[in-house]
DRENBAVO-445052 format. One record per residue (C-alpha): residue number from 1; residue in one letter; x, y, z. Coordinates in nm, 4 decimals, decimal comma. Layout:
// residues N
+-----+--------+----------+----------+----------+
! num ! residu !        u !        v !        w !
+-----+--------+----------+----------+----------+
! NUM !      A !        X !        Y !        Z !
...
+-----+--------+----------+----------+----------+
// end
This chain:
// residues 272
+-----+--------+----------+----------+----------+
! num ! residu !        u !        v !        w !
+-----+--------+----------+----------+----------+
!   1 !      M !  -0,7377 !  -1,9853 !   0,1790 !
!   2 !      S !  -0,5929 !  -1,6322 !   0,2041 !
!   3 !      E !  -0,7837 !  -1,5660 !   0,5297 !
!   4 !      K !  -0,6383 !  -1,8816 !   0,6863 !
!   5 !      R !  -0,2913 !  -1,7871 !   0,5652 !
!   6 !      V !  -0,3233 !  -1,4429 !   0,7263 !
!   7 !      K !  -0,4532 !  -1,5879 !   1,0535 !
!   8 !      D !  -0,1756 !  -1,8475 !   1,0660 !
!   9 !      Y !   0,0901 !  -1,5838 !   0,9960 !
!  10 !      Y !  -0,0207 !  -1,3493 !   1,2731 !
!  11 !      T !  -0,0673 !  -1,6377 !   1,5162 !
!  12 !      E !   0,3051 !  -1,7025 !   1,4819 !
!  13 !      C !   0,4208 !  -1,3421 !   1,5283 !
!  14 !      V !   0,1984 !  -1,1896 !   1,7984 !
!  15 !      R !   0,4851 !  -1,0564 !   2,0099 !
!  16 !      D !   0,6741 !  -0,9290 !   1,7066 !
!  17 !      E !   0,3662 !  -0,7412 !   1,5875 !
!  18 !      W !   0,3163 !  -0,5877 !   1,9337 !
!  19 !      K !   0,6794 !  -0,4673 !   1,9356 !
!  20 !      R !   0,6912 !  -0,3662 !   1,5690 !
!  21 !      L !   0,5583 !  -0,0118 !   1,6046 !
!  22 !      V !   0,7903 !   0,0872 !   1,8886 !
!  23 !      Q !   1,1061 !  -0,1156 !   1,8268 !
!  24 !      D !   1,3076 !   0,1801 !   1,6962 !
!  25 !      A !   1,2712 !   0,5355 !   1,5687 !
!  26 !      Y !   1,2017 !   0,4206 !   1,2142 !
!  27 !      H !   0,9102 !   0,1977 !   1,3089 !
!  28 !      R !   0,7766 !   0,4566 !   1,5506 !
!  29 !      L !   0,7180 !   0,6860 !   1,2534 !
!  30 !      E !   0,4159 !   0,4790 !   1,1502 !
!  31 !      F !   0,2827 !   0,4738 !   1,5069 !
!  32 !      E !   0,3462 !   0,8367 !   1,6001 !
!  33 !      T !   0,2272 !   0,9774 !   1,2672 !
!  34 !      T !  -0,0931 !   0,7752 !   1,2986 !
!  35 !      L !  -0,1438 !   0,9072 !   1,6539 !
!  36 !      H !  -0,0788 !   1,2613 !   1,5294 !
!  37 !      Y !  -0,3692 !   1,2361 !   1,2854 !
!  38 !      L !  -0,5911 !   1,0536 !   1,5326 !
!  39 !      E !  -0,5422 !   1,3465 !   1,7709 !
!  40 !      K !  -0,6228 !   1,5899 !   1,4912 !
!  41 !      Y !  -0,9539 !   1,4323 !   1,3893 !
!  42 !      L !  -1,0902 !   1,2263 !   1,6804 !
!  43 !      P !  -1,3732 !   1,3724 !   1,8894 !
!  44 !      E !  -1,2781 !   1,4663 !   2,2445 !
!  45 !      R !  -1,4486 !   1,1558 !   2,3790 !
!  46 !      G !  -1,6495 !   0,8630 !   2,2533 !
!  47 !      R !  -1,6602 !   0,4969 !   2,1515 !
!  48 !      I !  -1,4025 !   0,3777 !   1,8957 !
!  49 !      L !  -1,3850 !   0,0552 !   1,6973 !
!  50 !      D !  -1,0281 !  -0,0712 !   1,6527 !
!  51 !      A !  -1,1054 !  -0,2993 !   1,3576 !
!  52 !      G !  -0,8349 !  -0,5544 !   1,2834 !
!  53 !      G !  -0,6417 !  -0,4153 !   1,5770 !
!  54 !      G !  -0,4111 !  -0,7142 !   1,6212 !
!  55 !      P !  -0,2489 !  -0,7431 !   1,9650 !
!  56 !      G !  -0,3979 !  -0,4118 !   2,0746 !
!  57 !      R !  -0,1275 !  -0,1468 !   2,0488 !
!  58 !      Y !  -0,3733 !   0,1244 !   1,9385 !
!  59 !      T !  -0,6502 !  -0,0048 !   2,1660 !
!  60 !      V !  -0,4317 !   0,0391 !   2,4728 !
!  61 !      E !  -0,3111 !   0,3823 !   2,3613 !
!  62 !      L !  -0,6622 !   0,5106 !   2,2877 !
!  63 !      A !  -0,7983 !   0,3687 !   2,6131 !
!  64 !      K !  -0,5211 !   0,5471 !   2,8041 !
!  65 !      R !  -0,6439 !   0,8690 !   2,6428 !
!  66 !      G !  -0,9911 !   0,8155 !   2,7824 !
!  67 !      Y !  -1,1769 !   0,6635 !   2,4885 !
!  68 !      E !  -1,4010 !   0,3610 !   2,5149 !
!  69 !      V !  -1,2503 !   0,1123 !   2,2704 !
!  70 !      V !  -1,3760 !  -0,2083 !   2,1133 !
!  71 !      L !  -1,0991 !  -0,4282 !   1,9718 !
!  72 !      L !  -1,1902 !  -0,6697 !   1,6919 !
!  73 !      D !  -0,9413 !  -0,9048 !   1,5278 !
!  74 !      I !  -0,9508 !  -1,2271 !   1,3303 !
!  75 !      T !  -0,6670 !  -1,3986 !   1,5199 !
!  76 !      P !  -0,7456 !  -1,5501 !   1,8631 !
!  77 !      A !  -0,3790 !  -1,5388 !   1,9653 !
!  78 !      N !  -0,3758 !  -1,1621 !   1,9091 !
!  79 !      L !  -0,6871 !  -1,1191 !   2,1233 !
!  80 !      E !  -0,5512 !  -1,3295 !   2,4082 !
!  81 !      F !  -0,2318 !  -1,1233 !   2,4056 !
!  82 !      A !  -0,4300 !  -0,7972 !   2,3860 !
!  83 !      R !  -0,6376 !  -0,8876 !   2,6913 !
!  84 !      R !  -0,3186 !  -0,9278 !   2,8937 !
!  85 !      K !  -0,1797 !  -0,5956 !   2,7717 !
!  86 !      I !  -0,5084 !  -0,4186 !   2,8454 !
!  87 !      K !  -0,5094 !  -0,5586 !   3,1988 !
!  88 !      R !  -0,1433 !  -0,4716 !   3,2530 !
!  89 !      A !  -0,2097 !  -0,1133 !   3,1380 !
!  90 !      G !  -0,5040 !  -0,0899 !   3,3769 !
!  91 !      V !  -0,7522 !   0,0187 !   3,1105 !
!  92 !      Q !  -1,0041 !  -0,2673 !   3,1343 !
!  93 !      D !  -1,2804 !  -0,0186 !   3,2189 !
!  94 !      R !  -1,2341 !   0,1526 !   2,8793 !
!  95 !      A !  -1,1341 !  -0,1464 !   2,6646 !
!  96 !      R !  -1,3924 !  -0,3935 !   2,7852 !
!  97 !      E !  -1,4829 !  -0,5525 !   2,4515 !
!  98 !      V !  -1,2211 !  -0,7700 !   2,2819 !
!  99 !      V !  -1,3947 !  -0,9766 !   2,0168 !
! 100 !      E !  -1,3018 !  -1,2194 !   1,7419 !
! 101 !      G !  -1,4202 !  -1,1301 !   1,3949 !
! 102 !      S !  -1,3355 !  -1,0119 !   1,0457 !
! 103 !      I !  -1,3591 !  -0,6576 !   0,9119 !
! 104 !      V !  -1,5554 !  -0,8082 !   0,6232 !
! 105 !      D !  -1,8437 !  -0,8891 !   0,8583 !
! 106 !      L !  -1,9181 !  -0,6449 !   1,1390 !
! 107 !      S !  -2,2788 !  -0,7623 !   1,1764 !
! 108 !      R !  -2,2363 !  -0,7990 !   1,5529 !
! 109 !      F !  -2,2402 !  -0,4161 !   1,5630 !
! 110 !      A !  -2,5438 !  -0,2010 !   1,4918 !
! 111 !      D !  -2,5534 !   0,0753 !   1,2337 !
! 112 !      N !  -2,4068 !   0,4059 !   1,3580 !
! 113 !      A !  -2,2566 !   0,2394 !   1,6663 !
! 114 !      F !  -1,9205 !   0,4207 !   1,6923 !
! 115 !      D !  -1,8005 !   0,7784 !   1,7272 !
! 116 !      A !  -1,4910 !   0,6846 !   1,5234 !
! 117 !      V !  -1,3682 !   0,3799 !   1,3330 !
! 118 !      A !  -1,0003 !   0,2873 !   1,3005 !
! 119 !      C !  -0,8579 !   0,0123 !   1,0794 !
! 120 !      L !  -0,4857 !   0,0579 !   1,1277 !
! 121 !      G !  -0,1663 !  -0,1207 !   1,0287 !
! 122 !      G !  -0,3025 !  -0,2858 !   0,7165 !
! 123 !      P !  -0,6033 !  -0,5134 !   0,7922 !
! 124 !      L !  -0,7724 !  -0,4011 !   0,4706 !
! 125 !      S !  -0,4568 !  -0,4987 !   0,2807 !
! 126 !      H !  -0,5026 !  -0,8557 !   0,4029 !
! 127 !      V !  -0,8384 !  -0,8919 !   0,2272 !
! 128 !      L !  -0,7325 !  -1,0187 !  -0,1140 !
! 129 !      E !  -1,0671 !  -1,0563 !  -0,2893 !
! 130 !      E !  -1,1832 !  -0,7226 !  -0,4313 !
! 131 !      G !  -1,5490 !  -0,7910 !  -0,3541 !
! 132 !      K !  -1,4653 !  -0,8637 !   0,0085 !
! 133 !      R !  -1,2556 !  -0,5458 !   0,0332 !
! 134 !      E !  -1,5547 !  -0,3488 !  -0,0925 !
! 135 !      K !  -1,7739 !  -0,5187 !   0,1661 !
! 136 !      A !  -1,5223 !  -0,4450 !   0,4424 !
! 137 !      I !  -1,5246 !  -0,0763 !   0,3471 !
! 138 !      R !  -1,9050 !  -0,0704 !   0,3514 !
! 139 !      E !  -1,9029 !  -0,2330 !   0,6947 !
! 140 !      L !  -1,6487 !   0,0108 !   0,8383 !
! 141 !      I !  -1,8640 !   0,2973 !   0,7149 !
! 142 !      R !  -2,1927 !   0,1422 !   0,8271 !
! 143 !      V !  -2,0936 !   0,1104 !   1,1922 !
! 144 !      A !  -1,9669 !   0,4714 !   1,2106 !
! 145 !      K !  -2,2052 !   0,7402 !   1,3300 !
! 146 !      P !  -2,2964 !   1,0192 !   1,0880 !
! 147 !      G !  -2,0164 !   1,2746 !   1,1029 !
! 148 !      A !  -1,7697 !   1,0238 !   1,2528 !
! 149 !      P !  -1,4095 !   1,0095 !   1,1284 !
! 150 !      L !  -1,2670 !   0,6937 !   0,9733 !
! 151 !      F !  -0,8950 !   0,6104 !   0,9768 !
! 152 !      V !  -0,7729 !   0,3350 !   0,7438 !
! 153 !      S !  -0,4075 !   0,2545 !   0,6782 !
! 154 !      V !  -0,2840 !   0,0086 !   0,4166 !
! 155 !      M !   0,0404 !  -0,1111 !   0,2630 !
! 156 !      S !   0,1726 !   0,0610 !  -0,0483 !
! 157 !      R !   0,2295 !  -0,1075 !  -0,3838 !
! 158 !      L !   0,4931 !   0,1396 !  -0,5048 !
! 159 !      S !   0,6913 !   0,0990 !  -0,1859 !
! 160 !      V !   0,6873 !  -0,2799 !  -0,1962 !
! 161 !      L !   0,8135 !  -0,2753 !  -0,5553 !
! 162 !      V !   1,1130 !  -0,0694 !  -0,4427 !
! 163 !      I !   1,1684 !  -0,3113 !  -0,1544 !
! 164 !      E !   1,1720 !  -0,5974 !  -0,4037 !
! 165 !      L !   1,4437 !  -0,4186 !  -0,6029 !
! 166 !      Q !   1,6476 !  -0,3232 !  -0,2961 !
! 167 !      L !   1,6297 !  -0,6394 !  -0,0894 !
! 168 !      F !   1,4963 !  -0,9248 !  -0,3007 !
! 169 !      P !   1,5959 !  -0,8627 !  -0,6646 !
! 170 !      H !   1,5912 !  -1,2376 !  -0,7363 !
! 171 !      E !   1,2151 !  -1,2270 !  -0,6746 !
! 172 !      L !   1,1667 !  -1,0115 !  -0,9843 !
! 173 !      E !   1,1756 !  -1,3468 !  -1,1659 !
! 174 !      A !   0,9309 !  -1,5131 !  -0,9247 !
! 175 !      P !   0,5819 !  -1,5983 !  -1,0558 !
! 176 !      F !   0,4127 !  -1,3620 !  -0,8115 !
! 177 !      F !   0,6009 !  -1,0458 !  -0,9132 !
! 178 !      V !   0,4143 !  -0,9395 !  -1,2287 !
! 179 !      P !   0,0677 !  -0,9886 !  -1,0685 !
! 180 !      L !   0,1923 !  -0,7893 !  -0,7685 !
! 181 !      R !   0,3272 !  -0,5124 !  -0,9902 !
! 182 !      D !   0,0210 !  -0,4895 !  -1,2116 !
! 183 !      G !  -0,2623 !  -0,5638 !  -0,9696 !
! 184 !      G !  -0,1238 !  -0,5354 !  -0,6187 !
! 185 !      D !  -0,2011 !  -0,8922 !  -0,5112 !
! 186 !      Y !   0,0606 !  -1,1013 !  -0,3336 !
! 187 !      P !  -0,0422 !  -1,4594 !  -0,2467 !
! 188 !      G !   0,1988 !  -1,5052 !   0,0439 !
! 189 !      G !   0,4557 !  -1,7753 !   0,0963 !
! 190 !      Y !   0,7711 !  -1,5736 !   0,0224 !
! 191 !      G !   0,8422 !  -1,4376 !   0,3696 !
! 192 !      F !   0,5144 !  -1,2516 !   0,4200 !
! 193 !      T !   0,1464 !  -1,3396 !   0,4290 !
! 194 !      A !  -0,1237 !  -1,2817 !   0,1682 !
! 195 !      C !  -0,1602 !  -0,9110 !   0,1002 !
! 196 !      H !  -0,3092 !  -0,6573 !  -0,1386 !
! 197 !      F !  -0,0807 !  -0,3575 !  -0,1830 !
! 198 !      F !  -0,2630 !  -0,0356 !  -0,2703 !
! 199 !      L !  -0,1969 !   0,2566 !  -0,4973 !
! 200 !      P !  -0,3053 !   0,5828 !  -0,3303 !
! 201 !      E !  -0,5638 !   0,6621 !  -0,5973 !
! 202 !      E !  -0,7032 !   0,3110 !  -0,5603 !
! 203 !      L !  -0,7522 !   0,3533 !  -0,1846 !
! 204 !      E !  -0,9047 !   0,6965 !  -0,2280 !
! 205 !      Q !  -1,1448 !   0,5789 !  -0,4994 !
! 206 !      A !  -1,2495 !   0,2760 !  -0,2949 !
! 207 !      F !  -1,3842 !   0,5081 !  -0,0264 !
! 208 !      R !  -1,5190 !   0,7708 !  -0,2646 !
! 209 !      S !  -1,7256 !   0,4993 !  -0,4341 !
! 210 !      Q !  -1,8915 !   0,4344 !  -0,0972 !
! 211 !      G !  -1,9725 !   0,8013 !  -0,0425 !
! 212 !      I !  -1,6746 !   0,8952 !   0,1748 !
! 213 !      T !  -1,4713 !   1,2000 !   0,0751 !
! 214 !      P !  -1,1150 !   1,1685 !   0,2077 !
! 215 !      L !  -1,0086 !   1,4559 !   0,4312 !
! 216 !      E !  -0,6391 !   1,3712 !   0,4108 !
! 217 !      M !  -0,4068 !   1,1073 !   0,2688 !
! 218 !      V !  -0,0853 !   1,0579 !   0,4647 !
! 219 !      G !   0,2409 !   0,8740 !   0,3981 !
! 220 !      L !   0,3097 !   0,7385 !   0,7450 !
! 221 !      E !   0,6846 !   0,6869 !   0,7002 !
! 222 !      G !   0,6951 !   0,9763 !   0,4549 !
! 223 !      L !   1,0312 !   1,0834 !   0,3157 !
! 224 !      S !   1,1935 !   0,8410 !   0,5596 !
! 225 !      S !   1,0403 !   0,5364 !   0,3932 !
! 226 !      R !   1,2908 !   0,2508 !   0,3477 !
! 227 !      Q !   1,5649 !   0,4488 !   0,5262 !
! 228 !      P !   1,5781 !   0,2810 !   0,8690 !
! 229 !      K !   1,9515 !   0,3239 !   0,9258 !
! 230 !      A !   1,9517 !   0,6973 !   0,8488 !
! 231 !      V !   1,6377 !   0,7544 !   1,0568 !
! 232 !      N !   1,7649 !   0,5659 !   1,3599 !
! 233 !      E !   2,0985 !   0,7453 !   1,3488 !
! 234 !      T !   1,9328 !   1,0872 !   1,3125 !
! 235 !      A !   1,7003 !   1,0126 !   1,6047 !
! 236 !      R !   2,0018 !   1,0004 !   1,8361 !
! 237 !      R !   2,0623 !   1,3735 !   1,7811 !
! 238 !      K !   1,7751 !   1,5647 !   1,9429 !
! 239 !      K !   1,8046 !   1,8846 !   1,7424 !
! 240 !      R !   1,8436 !   1,7040 !   1,4113 !
! 241 !      W !   1,5523 !   1,4750 !   1,4969 !
! 242 !      R !   1,3274 !   1,7685 !   1,5851 !
! 243 !      I !   1,4058 !   1,9361 !   1,2548 !
! 244 !      W !   1,3544 !   1,6118 !   1,0620 !
! 245 !      M !   1,0191 !   1,5453 !   1,2278 !
! 246 !      E !   0,9089 !   1,8983 !   1,1400 !
! 247 !      T !   1,0118 !   1,8180 !   0,7833 !
! 248 !      H !   0,8227 !   1,4898 !   0,8000 !
! 249 !      Y !   0,4939 !   1,6515 !   0,9045 !
! 250 !      R !   0,5310 !   1,9279 !   0,6469 !
! 251 !      T !   0,5714 !   1,6758 !   0,3637 !
! 252 !      C !   0,3907 !   1,3536 !   0,4569 !
! 253 !      T !   0,0649 !   1,4560 !   0,2882 !
! 254 !      H !   0,2298 !   1,5474 !  -0,0424 !
! 255 !      P !   0,0862 !   1,3171 !  -0,3126 !
! 256 !      A !   0,4328 !   1,2109 !  -0,4269 !
! 257 !      I !   0,5165 !   1,1029 !  -0,0725 !
! 258 !      V !   0,1892 !   0,9265 !   0,0089 !
! 259 !      G !   0,2248 !   0,6765 !  -0,2736 !
! 260 !      T !   0,5849 !   0,5827 !  -0,2010 !
! 261 !      S !   0,5564 !   0,5491 !   0,1776 !
! 262 !      E !   0,5503 !   0,1942 !   0,3152 !
! 263 !      H !   0,2114 !   0,2593 !   0,4777 !
! 264 !      M !  -0,0467 !   0,5174 !   0,3799 !
! 265 !      L !  -0,3342 !   0,6458 !   0,5906 !
! 266 !      L !  -0,6703 !   0,7650 !   0,4621 !
! 267 !      I !  -0,8795 !   0,9872 !   0,6857 !
! 268 !      G !  -1,2413 !   1,0367 !   0,5878 !
! 269 !      R !  -1,5661 !   1,1425 !   0,7483 !
! 270 !      K !  -1,9072 !   0,9814 !   0,7206 !
! 271 !      D !  -2,1686 !   1,2206 !   0,5869 !
! 272 !      L !  -2,4246 !   1,3579 !   0,8300 !
+-----+--------+----------+----------+----------+
// end
């Protein structure tokens, strides 16, 4: 049921999801901070799996940078849209594979098939069953070559609790709130789709239990999390924005910041 709910939700908002990461300075923080850490840890060249890559924002960007990219997503509408964007960007020669599938089952790909694996924007958060999340993590690791980096971003439980207080305080009395607070699971139906919101230590332990030692944990919105108005206003002043972005990158890996950011990114490496 939760998988169908997720697929239906993203079928209805393909264009919004494509625009989401670049619609303003605040939303670009997630995108640009992710790219910053991709640049830091990706090999100079190679084949990348964009697992759960939605309408292809990261696929197109990585293909422009010369990588061979395979886009996998569960929603056919996303894939149809992505194919058009790939063609429009002129990167069909580097993003040739656009395939339907779930991150829980990557059996179409051989072991050690990719030089890097990315699962960005929260696909792992949309796997509600714990056993399936564990399987998805095993699959993401399995298809990575020994020594390959893995990049996985999810949605934060602490941040969503603050959002509930700020924007939807009436939902504190809703039946879903206590299970969300205590376990991270949100069934969908109240303005968003089914989602598991992570604590940072939970995400880190999920990968450690599969033999991956995280290299870095990053709060993608960082100190700016839940401050869209202030961020967008600051971005209009070049000097102030430069100083704030320096501040962002100096602080976004601090443990106190990672857990309270709207999205957090784990970077790990598969053992040789």
